[in-house]
PDB file of N, CA, C and O in Angstrom, chain B, residues numbered from 101:
ATOM      1  N   THR B 101      -1.463  46.806  63.301  1.00  0.00           N
ATOM      2  CA  THR B 101      -0.997  45.417  63.274  1.00  0.00           C
ATOM      3  C   THR B 101      -0.365  45.066  64.614  1.00  0.00           C
ATOM      4  O   THR B 101      -0.167  45.935  65.463  1.00  0.00           O
ATOM      5  N   THR B 102      -0.055  43.808  64.795  1.00  0.00           N
ATOM      6  CA  THR B 102       0.507  43.360  66.068  1.00  0.00           C
ATOM      7  C   THR B 102       1.967  43.746  66.244  1.00  0.00           C
ATOM      8  O   THR B 102       2.515  43.583  67.334  1.00  0.00           O
ATOM      9  N   THR B 103       2.611  44.256  65.197  1.00  0.00           N
ATOM     10  CA  THR B 103       4.027  44.617  65.307  1.00  0.00           C
ATOM     11  C   THR B 103       4.240  46.106  65.496  1.00  0.00           C
ATOM     12  O   THR B 103       5.359  46.537  65.774  1.00  0.00           O
ATOM     13  N   GLY B 104       3.191  46.898  65.349  1.00  0.00           N
ATOM     14  CA  GLY B 104       3.348  48.339  65.403  1.00  0.00           C
ATOM     15  C   GLY B 104       3.703  48.928  64.043  1.00  0.00           C
ATOM     16  O   GLY B 104       3.732  50.149  63.888  1.00  0.00           O
ATOM     17  N   LYS B 105       3.970  48.083  63.066  1.00  0.00           N
ATOM     18  CA  LYS B 105       4.258  48.537  61.708  1.00  0.00           C
ATOM     19  C   LYS B 105       2.952  48.554  60.920  1.00  0.00           C
ATOM     20  O   LYS B 105       2.057  47.750  61.178  1.00  0.00           O
ATOM     21  N   SER B 106       2.845  49.465  59.966  1.00  0.00           N
ATOM     22  CA  SER B 106       1.644  49.509  59.137  1.00  0.00           C
ATOM     23  C   SER B 106       1.658  48.350  58.144  1.00  0.00           C
ATOM     24  O   SER B 106       2.699  47.746  57.885  1.00  0.00           O
ATOM     25  N   ARG B 107       0.501  48.059  57.605  1.00  0.00           N
ATOM     26  CA  ARG B 107       0.428  47.003  56.588  1.00  0.00           C
ATOM     27  C   ARG B 107       1.301  47.365  55.393  1.00  0.00           C
ATOM     28  O   ARG B 107       1.912  46.493  54.774  1.00  0.00           O
ATOM     29  N   ARG B 108       1.356  48.656  55.073  1.00  0.00           N
ATOM     30  CA  ARG B 108       2.189  49.096  53.948  1.00  0.00           C
ATOM     31  C   ARG B 108       3.657  48.783  54.222  1.00  0.00           C
ATOM     32  O   ARG B 108       4.360  48.269  53.352  1.00  0.00           O
ATOM     33  N   GLU B 109       4.122  49.100  55.447  1.00  0.00           N
ATOM     34  CA  GLU B 109       5.523  48.810  55.808  1.00  0.00           C
ATOM     35  C   GLU B 109       5.800  47.310  55.742  1.00  0.00           C
ATOM     36  O   GLU B 109       6.814  46.880  55.192  1.00  0.00           O
ATOM     37  N   LEU B 110       4.896  46.524  56.304  1.00  0.00           N
ATOM     38  CA  LEU B 110       5.066  45.071  56.287  1.00  0.00           C
ATOM     39  C   LEU B 110       5.042  44.542  54.860  1.00  0.00           C
ATOM     40  O   LEU B 110       5.789  43.625  54.517  1.00  0.00           O
ATOM     41  N   SER B 111       4.181  45.123  54.033  1.00  0.00           N
ATOM     42  CA  SER B 111       4.098  44.733  52.632  1.00  0.00           C
ATOM     43  C   SER B 111       5.419  44.978  51.920  1.00  0.00           C
ATOM     44  O   SER B 111       5.891  44.132  51.160  1.00  0.00           O
ATOM     45  N   GLU B 112       6.012  46.136  52.168  1.00  0.00           N
ATOM     46  CA  GLU B 112       7.288  46.472  51.532  1.00  0.00           C
ATOM     47  C   GLU B 112       8.414  45.560  52.014  1.00  0.00           C
ATOM     48  O   GLU B 112       9.245  45.122  51.218  1.00  0.00           O
ATOM     49  N   VAL B 113       8.441  45.275  53.306  1.00  0.00           N
ATOM     50  CA  VAL B 113       9.509  44.453  53.876  1.00  0.00           C
ATOM     51  C   VAL B 113       9.393  42.994  53.437  1.00  0.00           C
ATOM     52  O   VAL B 113      10.393  42.362  53.095  1.00  0.00           O
ATOM     53  N   HIS B 114       8.170  42.463  53.448  1.00  0.00           N
ATOM     54  CA  HIS B 114       7.984  41.028  53.219  1.00  0.00           C
ATOM     55  C   HIS B 114       7.544  40.661  51.806  1.00  0.00           C
ATOM     56  O   HIS B 114       7.545  39.483  51.450  1.00  0.00           O
ATOM     57  N   GLY B 115       7.169  41.649  50.996  1.00  0.00           N
ATOM     58  CA  GLY B 115       6.803  41.367  49.613  1.00  0.00           C
ATOM     59  C   GLY B 115       5.404  40.809  49.417  1.00  0.00           C
ATOM     60  O   GLY B 115       5.124  40.189  48.391  1.00  0.00           O
ATOM     61  N   PHE B 116       4.519  41.022  50.389  1.00  0.00           N
ATOM     62  CA  PHE B 116       3.125  40.626  50.252  1.00  0.00           C
ATOM     63  C   PHE B 116       2.287  41.870  49.989  1.00  0.00           C
ATOM     64  O   PHE B 116       2.708  42.983  50.301  1.00  0.00           O
ATOM     65  N   SER B 117       1.103  41.683  49.415  1.00  0.00           N
ATOM     66  CA  SER B 117       0.187  42.811  49.254  1.00  0.00           C
ATOM     67  C   SER B 117      -0.401  43.158  50.627  1.00  0.00           C
ATOM     68  O   SER B 117      -0.344  42.356  51.559  1.00  0.00           O
ATOM     69  N   GLU B 118      -0.962  44.358  50.733  1.00  0.00           N
ATOM     70  CA  GLU B 118      -1.593  44.753  51.996  1.00  0.00           C
ATOM     71  C   GLU B 118      -2.773  43.839  52.312  1.00  0.00           C
ATOM     72  O   GLU B 118      -3.051  43.568  53.480  1.00  0.00           O
ATOM     73  N   GLU B 119      -3.463  43.367  51.286  1.00  0.00           N
ATOM     74  CA  GLU B 119      -4.579  42.443  51.487  1.00  0.00           C
ATOM     75  C   GLU B 119      -4.081  41.112  52.054  1.00  0.00           C
ATOM     76  O   GLU B 119      -4.708  40.532  52.941  1.00  0.00           O
ATOM     77  N   GLN B 120      -2.947  40.636  51.534  1.00  0.00           N
ATOM     78  CA  GLN B 120      -2.373  39.394  52.059  1.00  0.00           C
ATOM     79  C   GLN B 120      -1.953  39.579  53.516  1.00  0.00           C
ATOM     80  O   GLN B 120      -2.146  38.684  54.339  1.00  0.00           O
ATOM     81  N   ILE B 121      -1.380  40.736  53.832  1.00  0.00           N
ATOM     82  CA  ILE B 121      -0.984  41.020  55.218  1.00  0.00           C
ATOM     83  C   ILE B 121      -2.211  40.942  56.122  1.00  0.00           C
ATOM     84  O   ILE B 121      -2.141  40.385  57.217  1.00  0.00           O
ATOM     85  N   ALA B 122      -3.334  41.499  55.668  1.00  0.00           N
ATOM     86  CA  ALA B 122      -4.568  41.468  56.465  1.00  0.00           C
ATOM     87  C   ALA B 122      -5.018  40.033  56.719  1.00  0.00           C
ATOM     88  O   ALA B 122      -5.438  39.702  57.828  1.00  0.00           O
ATOM     89  N   VAL B 123      -4.932  39.183  55.705  1.00  0.00           N
ATOM     90  CA  VAL B 123      -5.308  37.769  55.860  1.00  0.00           C
ATOM     91  C   VAL B 123      -4.362  37.084  56.845  1.00  0.00           C
ATOM     92  O   VAL B 123      -4.798  36.312  57.698  1.00  0.00           O
ATOM     93  N   PHE B 124      -3.068  37.371  56.723  1.00  0.00           N
ATOM     94  CA  PHE B 124      -2.093  36.784  57.644  1.00  0.00           C
ATOM     95  C   PHE B 124      -2.329  37.264  59.074  1.00  0.00           C
ATOM     96  O   PHE B 124      -2.151  36.497  60.020  1.00  0.00           O
ATOM     97  N   GLU B 125      -2.731  38.535  59.242  1.00  0.00           N
ATOM     98  CA  GLU B 125      -3.045  39.039  60.589  1.00  0.00           C
ATOM     99  C   GLU B 125      -4.178  38.233  61.205  1.00  0.00           C
ATOM    100  O   GLU B 125      -4.127  37.858  62.376  1.00  0.00           O
ATOM    101  N   GLU B 126      -5.192  37.976  60.406  1.00  0.00           N
ATOM    102  CA  GLU B 126      -6.330  37.206  60.899  1.00  0.00           C
ATOM    103  C   GLU B 126      -5.905  35.782  61.264  1.00  0.00           C
ATOM    104  O   GLU B 126      -6.287  35.259  62.310  1.00  0.00           O
ATOM    105  N   SER B 127      -5.118  35.170  60.396  1.00  0.00           N
ATOM    106  CA  SER B 127      -4.630  33.813  60.666  1.00  0.00           C
ATOM    107  C   SER B 127      -3.775  33.780  61.924  1.00  0.00           C
ATOM    108  O   SER B 127      -3.909  32.882  62.756  1.00  0.00           O
ATOM    109  N   PHE B 128      -2.893  34.771  62.053  1.00  0.00           N
ATOM    110  CA  PHE B 128      -2.015  34.846  63.217  1.00  0.00           C
ATOM    111  C   PHE B 128      -2.844  34.953  64.497  1.00  0.00           C
ATOM    112  O   PHE B 128      -2.554  34.281  65.487  1.00  0.00           O
ATOM    113  N   SER B 129      -3.888  35.811  64.475  1.00  0.00           N
ATOM    114  CA  SER B 129      -4.721  35.973  65.674  1.00  0.00           C
ATOM    115  C   SER B 129      -5.410  34.679  66.065  1.00  0.00           C
ATOM    116  O   SER B 129      -5.570  34.386  67.250  1.00  0.00           O
ATOM    117  N   LEU B 130      -5.820  33.900  65.060  1.00  0.00           N
ATOM    118  CA  LEU B 130      -6.457  32.617  65.360  1.00  0.00           C
ATOM    119  C   LEU B 130      -5.470  31.643  65.991  1.00  0.00           C
ATOM    120  O   LEU B 130      -5.842  30.852  66.858  1.00  0.00           O
ATOM    121  N   LEU B 131      -4.220  31.699  65.561  1.00  0.00           N
ATOM    122  CA  LEU B 131      -3.197  30.806  66.113  1.00  0.00           C
ATOM    123  C   LEU B 131      -2.739  31.242  67.495  1.00  0.00           C
ATOM    124  O   LEU B 131      -2.413  30.410  68.341  1.00  0.00           O
ATOM    125  N   ASP B 132      -2.715  32.543  67.718  1.00  0.00           N
ATOM    126  CA  ASP B 132      -2.247  33.108  68.991  1.00  0.00           C
ATOM    127  C   ASP B 132      -3.376  33.033  70.017  1.00  0.00           C
ATOM    128  O   ASP B 132      -3.994  34.041  70.360  1.00  0.00           O
ATOM    129  N   LYS B 133      -3.626  31.826  70.494  1.00  0.00           N
ATOM    130  CA  LYS B 133      -4.773  31.550  71.371  1.00  0.00           C
ATOM    131  C   LYS B 133      -4.814  32.413  72.626  1.00  0.00           C
ATOM    132  O   LYS B 133      -5.889  32.835  73.052  1.00  0.00           O
ATOM    133  N   ASP B 134      -3.643  32.682  73.227  1.00  0.00           N
ATOM    134  CA  ASP B 134      -3.645  33.459  74.466  1.00  0.00           C
ATOM    135  C   ASP B 134      -3.522  34.963  74.222  1.00  0.00           C
ATOM    136  O   ASP B 134      -3.537  35.746  75.172  1.00  0.00           O
ATOM    137  N   GLY B 135      -3.401  35.372  72.954  1.00  0.00           N
ATOM    138  CA  GLY B 135      -3.397  36.788  72.608  1.00  0.00           C
ATOM    139  C   GLY B 135      -2.185  37.569  73.065  1.00  0.00           C
ATOM    140  O   GLY B 135      -2.257  38.788  73.223  1.00  0.00           O
ATOM    141  N   ASP B 136      -1.053  36.877  73.284  1.00  0.00           N
ATOM    142  CA  ASP B 136       0.133  37.581  73.787  1.00  0.00           C
ATOM    143  C   ASP B 136       1.017  38.159  72.682  1.00  0.00           C
ATOM    144  O   ASP B 136       2.068  38.734  72.962  1.00  0.00           O
ATOM    145  N   GLY B 137       0.583  38.003  71.407  1.00  0.00           N
ATOM    146  CA  GLY B 137       1.369  38.545  70.302  1.00  0.00           C
ATOM    147  C   GLY B 137       2.452  37.611  69.807  1.00  0.00           C
ATOM    148  O   GLY B 137       3.265  37.985  68.961  1.00  0.00           O
ATOM    149  N   ASN B 138       2.466  36.393  70.333  1.00  0.00           N
ATOM    150  CA  ASN B 138       3.437  35.379  69.915  1.00  0.00           C
ATOM    151  C   ASN B 138       2.732  34.044  69.746  1.00  0.00           C
ATOM    152  O   ASN B 138       1.776  33.733  70.457  1.00  0.00           O
ATOM    153  N   ILE B 139       3.219  33.263  68.795  1.00  0.00           N
ATOM    154  CA  ILE B 139       2.725  31.897  68.644  1.00  0.00           C
ATOM    155  C   ILE B 139       3.749  30.993  69.321  1.00  0.00           C
ATOM    156  O   ILE B 139       4.911  30.928  68.923  1.00  0.00           O
ATOM    157  N   SER B 140       3.289  30.306  70.343  1.00  0.00           N
ATOM    158  CA  SER B 140       4.179  29.455  71.140  1.00  0.00           C
ATOM    159  C   SER B 140       4.329  28.078  70.511  1.00  0.00           C
ATOM    160  O   SER B 140       3.624  27.715  69.569  1.00  0.00           O
ATOM    161  N   ASN B 141       5.259  27.338  71.058  1.00  0.00           N
ATOM    162  CA  ASN B 141       5.478  25.950  70.695  1.00  0.00           C
ATOM    163  C   ASN B 141       4.154  25.179  70.784  1.00  0.00           C
ATOM    164  O   ASN B 141       3.793  24.440  69.868  1.00  0.00           O
ATOM    165  N   TYR B 142       3.450  25.360  71.885  1.00  0.00           N
ATOM    166  CA  TYR B 142       2.180  24.677  72.113  1.00  0.00           C
ATOM    167  C   TYR B 142       1.153  25.058  71.038  1.00  0.00           C
ATOM    168  O   TYR B 142       0.442  24.195  70.525  1.00  0.00           O
ATOM    169  N   GLU B 143       1.079  26.342  70.702  1.00  0.00           N
ATOM    170  CA  GLU B 143       0.102  26.800  69.716  1.00  0.00           C
ATOM    171  C   GLU B 143       0.427  26.252  68.323  1.00  0.00           C
ATOM    172  O   GLU B 143      -0.483  25.939  67.555  1.00  0.00           O
ATOM    173  N   ILE B 144       1.707  26.137  67.994  1.00  0.00           N
ATOM    174  CA  ILE B 144       2.100  25.545  66.711  1.00  0.00           C
ATOM    175  C   ILE B 144       1.759  24.058  66.694  1.00  0.00           C
ATOM    176  O   ILE B 144       1.260  23.543  65.694  1.00  0.00           O
ATOM    177  N   ARG B 145       2.029  23.371  67.799  1.00  0.00           N
ATOM    178  CA  ARG B 145       1.695  21.944  67.886  1.00  0.00           C
ATOM    179  C   ARG B 145       0.186  21.752  67.702  1.00  0.00           C
ATOM    180  O   ARG B 145      -0.243  20.850  66.981  1.00  0.00           O
ATOM    181  N   SER B 146      -0.604  22.587  68.343  1.00  0.00           N
ATOM    182  CA  SER B 146      -2.054  22.510  68.241  1.00  0.00           C
ATOM    183  C   SER B 146      -2.507  22.693  66.789  1.00  0.00           C
ATOM    184  O   SER B 146      -3.377  21.964  66.312  1.00  0.00           O
ATOM    185  N   LEU B 147      -1.921  23.659  66.095  1.00  0.00           N
ATOM    186  CA  LEU B 147      -2.229  23.880  64.684  1.00  0.00           C
ATOM    187  C   LEU B 147      -1.889  22.641  63.864  1.00  0.00           C
ATOM    188  O   LEU B 147      -2.703  22.176  63.066  1.00  0.00           O
ATOM    189  N   MET B 148      -0.696  22.114  64.058  1.00  0.00           N
ATOM    190  CA  MET B 148      -0.251  20.956  63.283  1.00  0.00           C
ATOM    191  C   MET B 148      -1.174  19.757  63.514  1.00  0.00           C
ATOM    192  O   MET B 148      -1.518  19.044  62.571  1.00  0.00           O
ATOM    193  N   HIS B 149      -1.573  19.539  64.767  1.00  0.00           N
ATOM    194  CA  HIS B 149      -2.482  18.431  65.071  1.00  0.00           C
ATOM    195  C   HIS B 149      -3.827  18.636  64.379  1.00  0.00           C
ATOM    196  O   HIS B 149      -4.415  17.682  63.871  1.00  0.00           O
ATOM    197  N   SER B 150      -4.317  19.886  64.356  1.00  0.00           N
ATOM    198  CA  SER B 150      -5.603  20.150  63.704  1.00  0.00           C
ATOM    199  C   SER B 150      -5.529  19.921  62.198  1.00  0.00           C
ATOM    200  O   SER B 150      -6.550  19.684  61.552  1.00  0.00           O
ATOM    201  N   LEU B 151      -4.326  19.992  61.640  1.00  0.00           N
ATOM    202  CA  LEU B 151      -4.128  19.736  60.210  1.00  0.00           C
ATOM    203  C   LEU B 151      -3.785  18.272  59.927  1.00  0.00           C
ATOM    204  O   LEU B 151      -3.540  17.896  58.781  1.00  0.00           O
ATOM    205  N   GLY B 152      -3.768  17.446  60.988  1.00  0.00           N
ATOM    206  CA  GLY B 152      -3.525  16.024  60.811  1.00  0.00           C
ATOM    207  C   GLY B 152      -2.070  15.598  60.914  1.00  0.00           C
ATOM    208  O   GLY B 152      -1.731  14.467  60.568  1.00  0.00           O
ATOM    209  N   TYR B 153      -1.208  16.488  61.385  1.00  0.00           N
ATOM    210  CA  TYR B 153       0.212  16.160  61.545  1.00  0.00           C
ATOM    211  C   TYR B 153       0.518  15.899  63.007  1.00  0.00           C
ATOM    212  O   TYR B 153      -0.153  16.424  63.896  1.00  0.00           O
ATOM    213  N   SER B 154       1.534  15.086  63.251  1.00  0.00           N
ATOM    214  CA  SER B 154       1.982  14.818  64.616  1.00  0.00           C
ATOM    215  C   SER B 154       3.479  15.105  64.718  1.00  0.00           C
ATOM    216  O   SER B 154       4.286  14.180  64.813  1.00  0.00           O
ATOM    217  N   PRO B 155       3.847  16.378  64.697  1.00  0.00           N
ATOM    218  CA  PRO B 155       5.272  16.719  64.737  1.00  0.00           C
ATOM    219  C   PRO B 155       5.877  16.448  66.107  1.00  0.00           C
ATOM    220  O   PRO B 155       5.205  16.542  67.133  1.00  0.00           O
ATOM    221  N   SER B 156       7.153  16.111  66.098  1.00  0.00           N
ATOM    222  CA  SER B 156       7.865  15.932  67.364  1.00  0.00           C
ATOM    223  C   SER B 156       8.215  17.309  67.928  1.00  0.00           C
ATOM    224  O   SER B 156       8.135  18.319  67.229  1.00  0.00           O
ATOM    225  N   GLU B 157       8.596  17.329  69.179  1.00  0.00           N
ATOM    226  CA  GLU B 157       9.049  18.568  69.816  1.00  0.00           C
ATOM    227  C   GLU B 157      10.225  19.148  69.034  1.00  0.00           C
ATOM    228  O   GLU B 157      10.331  20.362  68.856  1.00  0.00           O
ATOM    229  N   GLU B 158      11.098  18.271  68.575  1.00  0.00           N
ATOM    230  CA  GLU B 158      12.275  18.700  67.810  1.00  0.00           C
ATOM    231  C   GLU B 158      11.869  19.351  66.486  1.00  0.00           C
ATOM    232  O   GLU B 158      12.448  20.360  66.084  1.00  0.00           O
ATOM    233  N   ASP B 159      10.869  18.769  65.809  1.00  0.00           N
ATOM    234  CA  ASP B 159      10.383  19.341  64.547  1.00  0.00           C
ATOM    235  C   ASP B 159       9.861  20.761  64.760  1.00  0.00           C
ATOM    236  O   ASP B 159      10.171  21.670  63.991  1.00  0.00           O
ATOM    237  N   ILE B 160       9.077  20.935  65.799  1.00  0.00           N
ATOM    238  CA  ILE B 160       8.502  22.251  66.086  1.00  0.00           C
ATOM    239  C   ILE B 160       9.601  23.242  66.450  1.00  0.00           C
ATOM    240  O   ILE B 160       9.600  24.379  65.978  1.00  0.00           O
ATOM    241  N   SER B 161      10.527  22.815  67.280  1.00  0.00           N
ATOM    242  CA  SER B 161      11.644  23.689  67.663  1.00  0.00           C
ATOM    243  C   SER B 161      12.466  24.098  66.448  1.00  0.00           C
ATOM    244  O   SER B 161      12.938  25.232  66.367  1.00  0.00           O
ATOM    245  N   THR B 162      12.636  23.179  65.506  1.00  0.00           N
ATOM    246  CA  THR B 162      13.386  23.478  64.282  1.00  0.00           C
ATOM    247  C   THR B 162      12.670  24.542  63.463  1.00  0.00           C
ATOM    248  O   THR B 162      13.298  25.484  62.978  1.00  0.00           O
ATOM    249  N   VAL B 163      11.358  24.395  63.307  1.00  0.00           N
ATOM    250  CA  VAL B 163      10.567  25.381  62.561  1.00  0.00           C
ATOM    251  C   VAL B 163      10.682  26.752  63.222  1.00  0.00           C
ATOM    252  O   VAL B 163      10.918  27.755  62.548  1.00  0.00           O
ATOM    253  N   ILE B 164      10.516  26.788  64.534  1.00  0.00           N
ATOM    254  CA  ILE B 164      10.586  28.059  65.255  1.00  0.00           C
ATOM    255  C   ILE B 164      11.972  28.670  65.132  1.00  0.00           C
ATOM    256  O   ILE B 164      12.097  29.867  64.873  1.00  0.00           O
ATOM    257  N   SER B 165      13.010  27.871  65.313  1.00  0.00           N
ATOM    258  CA  SER B 165      14.375  28.413  65.307  1.00  0.00           C
ATOM    259  C   SER B 165      14.753  29.028  63.965  1.00  0.00           C
ATOM    260  O   SER B 165      15.599  29.921  63.911  1.00  0.00           O
ATOM    261  N   LYS B 166      14.138  28.562  62.884  1.00  0.00           N
ATOM    262  CA  LYS B 166      14.445  29.107  61.555  1.00  0.00           C
ATOM    263  C   LYS B 166      13.967  30.545  61.386  1.00  0.00           C
ATOM    264  O   LYS B 166      14.530  31.290  60.584  1.00  0.00           O
ATOM    265  N   VAL B 167      12.940  30.942  62.128  1.00  0.00           N
ATOM    266  CA  VAL B 167      12.395  32.298  61.968  1.00  0.00           C
ATOM    267  C   VAL B 167      12.457  33.140  63.238  1.00  0.00           C
ATOM    268  O   VAL B 167      12.157  34.333  63.197  1.00  0.00           O
ATOM    269  N   ASP B 168      12.835  32.551  64.349  1.00  0.00           N
ATOM    270  CA  ASP B 168      12.840  33.238  65.649  1.00  0.00           C
ATOM    271  C   ASP B 168      14.055  34.162  65.770  1.00  0.00           C
ATOM    272  O   ASP B 168      15.037  33.832  66.435  1.00  0.00           O
ATOM    273  N   THR B 169      13.972  35.320  65.119  1.00  0.00           N
ATOM    274  CA  THR B 169      15.124  36.223  65.068  1.00  0.00           C
ATOM    275  C   THR B 169      15.447  36.869  66.407  1.00  0.00           C
ATOM    276  O   THR B 169      16.592  37.257  66.642  1.00  0.00           O
ATOM    277  N   ASP B 170      14.452  36.992  67.298  1.00  0.00           N
ATOM    278  CA  ASP B 170      14.745  37.598  68.603  1.00  0.00           C
ATOM    279  C   ASP B 170      15.108  36.560  69.666  1.00  0.00           C
ATOM    280  O   ASP B 170      15.432  36.920  70.798  1.00  0.00           O
ATOM    281  N   GLY B 171      15.055  35.274  69.306  1.00  0.00           N
ATOM    282  CA  GLY B 171      15.509  34.213  70.200  1.00  0.00           C
ATOM    283  C   GLY B 171      14.652  33.954  71.420  1.00  0.00           C
ATOM    284  O   GLY B 171      15.133  33.389  72.403  1.00  0.00           O
ATOM    285  N   ASN B 172      13.367  34.362  71.375  1.00  0.00           N
ATOM    286  CA  ASN B 172      12.523  34.161  72.556  1.00  0.00           C
ATOM    287  C   ASN B 172      11.786  32.823  72.566  1.00  0.00           C
ATOM    288  O   ASN B 172      11.018  32.545  73.487  1.00  0.00           O
ATOM    289  N   GLY B 173      12.020  31.984  71.535  1.00  0.00           N
ATOM    290  CA  GLY B 173      11.414  30.656  71.519  1.00  0.00           C
ATOM    291  C   GLY B 173       9.997  30.608  70.999  1.00  0.00           C
ATOM    292  O   GLY B 173       9.357  29.557  71.043  1.00  0.00           O
ATOM    293  N   SER B 174       9.491  31.731  70.505  1.00  0.00           N
ATOM    294  CA  SER B 174       8.160  31.762  69.911  1.00  0.00           C
ATOM    295  C   SER B 174       8.208  32.626  68.653  1.00  0.00           C
ATOM    296  O   SER B 174       9.239  33.216  68.330  1.00  0.00           O
ATOM    297  N   VAL B 175       7.079  32.691  67.951  1.00  0.00           N
ATOM    298  CA  VAL B 175       7.022  33.393  66.672  1.00  0.00           C
ATOM    299  C   VAL B 175       6.100  34.601  66.796  1.00  0.00           C
ATOM    300  O   VAL B 175       4.905  34.450  67.050  1.00  0.00           O
ATOM    301  N   ASP B 176       6.661  35.817  66.615  1.00  0.00           N
ATOM    302  CA  ASP B 176       5.818  37.016  66.595  1.00  0.00           C
ATOM    303  C   ASP B 176       5.317  37.241  65.169  1.00  0.00           C
ATOM    304  O   ASP B 176       5.660  36.475  64.268  1.00  0.00           O
ATOM    305  N   PHE B 177       4.513  38.278  64.952  1.00  0.00           N
ATOM    306  CA  PHE B 177       3.888  38.458  63.640  1.00  0.00           C
ATOM    307  C   PHE B 177       4.911  38.705  62.536  1.00  0.00           C
ATOM    308  O   PHE B 177       4.769  38.172  61.436  1.00  0.00           O
ATOM    309  N   ASP B 178       5.921  39.491  62.809  1.00  0.00           N
ATOM    310  CA  ASP B 178       6.961  39.757  61.816  1.00  0.00           C
ATOM    311  C   ASP B 178       7.665  38.446  61.427  1.00  0.00           C
ATOM    312  O   ASP B 178       7.922  38.194  60.249  1.00  0.00           O
ATOM    313  N   GLU B 179       7.968  37.628  62.425  1.00  0.00           N
ATOM    314  CA  GLU B 179       8.607  36.327  62.172  1.00  0.00           C
ATOM    315  C   GLU B 179       7.646  35.389  61.430  1.00  0.00           C
ATOM    316  O   GLU B 179       8.068  34.596  60.588  1.00  0.00           O
ATOM    317  N   PHE B 180       6.364  35.487  61.748  1.00  0.00           N
ATOM    318  CA  PHE B 180       5.334  34.699  61.066  1.00  0.00           C
ATOM    319  C   PHE B 180       5.315  35.034  59.575  1.00  0.00           C
ATOM    320  O   PHE B 180       5.212  34.143  58.732  1.00  0.00           O
ATOM    321  N   LEU B 181       5.417  36.331  59.256  1.00  0.00           N
ATOM    322  CA  LEU B 181       5.450  36.743  57.851  1.00  0.00           C
ATOM    323  C   LEU B 181       6.694  36.197  57.154  1.00  0.00           C
ATOM    324  O   LEU B 181       6.634  35.801  55.990  1.00  0.00           O
ATOM    325  N   THR B 182       7.811  36.177  57.862  1.00  0.00           N
ATOM    326  CA  THR B 182       9.036  35.592  57.301  1.00  0.00           C
ATOM    327  C   THR B 182       8.803  34.117  56.991  1.00  0.00           C
ATOM    328  O   THR B 182       9.216  33.623  55.942  1.00  0.00           O
ATOM    329  N   MET B 183       8.139  33.420  57.909  1.00  0.00           N
ATOM    330  CA  MET B 183       7.841  32.006  57.720  1.00  0.00           C
ATOM    331  C   MET B 183       6.925  31.815  56.508  1.00  0.00           C
ATOM    332  O   MET B 183       7.132  30.893  55.719  1.00  0.00           O
ATOM    333  N   MET B 184       5.920  32.672  56.354  1.00  0.00           N
ATOM    334  CA  MET B 184       5.009  32.574  55.216  1.00  0.00           C
ATOM    335  C   MET B 184       5.743  32.861  53.905  1.00  0.00           C
ATOM    336  O   MET B 184       5.469  32.229  52.885  1.00  0.00           O
ATOM    337  N   ARG B 185       6.659  33.798  53.936  1.00  0.00           N
ATOM    338  CA  ARG B 185       7.438  34.132  52.738  1.00  0.00           C
ATOM    339  C   ARG B 185       8.293  32.934  52.312  1.00  0.00           C
ATOM    340  O   ARG B 185       8.440  32.668  51.119  1.00  0.00           O
ATOM    341  N   CYS B 186       8.845  32.224  53.274  1.00  0.00           N
ATOM    342  CA  CYS B 186       9.682  31.052  52.976  1.00  0.00           C
ATOM    343  C   CYS B 186       8.862  29.894  52.428  1.00  0.00           C
ATOM    344  O   CYS B 186       9.409  29.006  51.774  1.00  0.00           O
ATOM    345  N   ARG B 187       7.567  29.888  52.684  1.00  0.00           N
ATOM    346  CA  ARG B 187       6.688  28.793  52.251  1.00  0.00           C
ATOM    347  C   ARG B 187       6.143  29.006  50.846  1.00  0.00           C
ATOM    348  O   ARG B 187       5.463  28.126  50.318  1.00  0.00           O
ATOM    349  N   ARG B 188       6.419  30.139  50.231  1.00  0.00           N
ATOM    350  CA  ARG B 188       5.894  30.428  48.886  1.00  0.00           C
ATOM    351  C   ARG B 188       6.387  29.430  47.889  1.00  0.00           C
ATOM    352  O   ARG B 188       6.047  29.518  46.709  1.00  0.00           O
TER     353      ARG B 188
END
């Protein structure tokens, strides 16, 4: 996985099945356009626009800040799983 943790470890931490983790990995890779292991502000905006939303910079920053535990201003895979868990 992109975090160095196994799907089993991620499954235990986040409460998803290993199959769900695999689907999230695929989704994350599609969002991470530059392949740096993080979803940037720009990449989130691009996703939202493709879904028909026009979020403000503040809206995107708010979403990121809720899960950005390392404070780097973007969302890594572990943080992405946290975001998905909150959306259940």
